[in-house]
C-alpha positions in Angstrom: 19.6 43.1 195.5 18.3 42.1 192.1 14.8 40.7 191.8 16.1 37.7 189.8 17.9 36.4 192.9 14.5 35.7 194.6 12.8 34.5 191.5 12.2 30.7 191.3 14.2 28.8 188.7 11.0 26.9 188.0 9.3 30.2 186.8 12.1 30.8 184.3 12.9 27.2 183.2 9.9 26.8 180.9 11.0 30.0 179.0 14.5 28.4 178.5 12.8 25.2 177.2 10.6 27.2 174.8 13.6 29.3 173.6 15.7 26.3 172.7 12.9 24.1 171.3 11.8 27.0 169.0 15.3 26.7 167.5 15.2 22.9 167.1 17.1 22.0 170.3 15.8 19.7 173.0 15.0 19.9 176.7 17.5 17.1 177.2 20.2 19.3 175.7 19.1 22.2 177.9 19.3 20.0 181.0 22.8 18.8 179.9 24.0 22.4 179.7 22.5 23.2 183.1 24.2 20.0 184.5 27.5 21.1 183.0 27.3 24.5 184.7 25.8 23.5 188.1 26.5 19.9 188.6 22.8 19.2 189.0 21.8 15.9 187.2 18.2 15.4 186.0 16.8 14.3 189.4 18.5 17.1 191.3 17.3 19.7 188.7 13.7 18.3 188.9 13.9 18.5 192.7 14.9 22.2 192.5 12.2 22.9 190.0 9.5 21.1 192.1 10.7 22.9 195.3 10.5 26.3 193.7 14.2 27.0 194.6 15.2 30.6 194.1 18.2 31.4 191.8 20.1 32.5 195.0 19.6 29.1 196.6 20.0 27.2 193.3 23.5 28.6 192.8 24.3 28.4 196.5 23.8 24.6 196.1 25.5 24.3 192.7 29.0 22.9 192.2 30.0 25.5 189.5 32.0 23.9 186.6 35.6 24.9 186.9 35.5 25.9 183.2 32.6 28.4 183.8 35.1 31.3 183.6 35.6 30.4 180.0 32.0 31.6 179.3 32.4 35.0 177.7 30.2 37.3 175.6 27.3 39.6 175.9 23.9 38.9 177.5 21.3 41.7 177.6 24.0 44.2 176.7 26.3 43.1 179.5 29.6 41.3 179.1 29.3 38.2 181.4 33.0 38.1 182.3 32.7 41.7 183.7 29.7 41.2 186.0 30.8 42.2 189.5 28.2 40.3 191.6 29.2 36.6 191.8 25.5 35.4 191.9 24.5 37.7 189.0 27.5 36.4 187.0 26.4 32.8 187.5 22.9 33.7 186.3 24.3 35.4 183.3 26.5 32.4 182.6 23.3 30.3 182.5 21.6 32.8 180.2 24.6 32.8 177.9 24.7 29.0 177.6 21.0 28.9 176.9 21.5 31.6 174.2 24.4 29.6 172.6 22.2 26.4 172.6 19.3 28.3 170.9 21.7 29.8 168.4 22.8 26.3 167.3 26.3 26.1 168.7 27.6 22.5 169.0 27.4 21.0 172.4 31.2 20.6 172.7 31.7 24.3 172.1 28.9 25.2 174.5 30.4 22.9 177.2 33.8 24.4 176.6 35.3 21.0 175.8 
């Protein structure tokens, strides 16, 4: 089992915020991307962050967007569409969306509209 599964989302979230804000994007845009992927609105996301929810439990509670399978590309040298473990794939989907936001992609492209 990967260590990331038992890592709290709250311990990684500030790094996501820093990453996107350094590139001129906002926390609100990040939260919108997370909501698109997981179904967690701002109060639900805040609750998970406050509770110290692990990635494993975070994605167990999530209603994954039906278009998540359209997320493709490479994160940390790994093609997200080829990740075997379903939980690791969801974590990589999130990483990929954060990367796309930080790289300045338009929201409609990130959200696979």
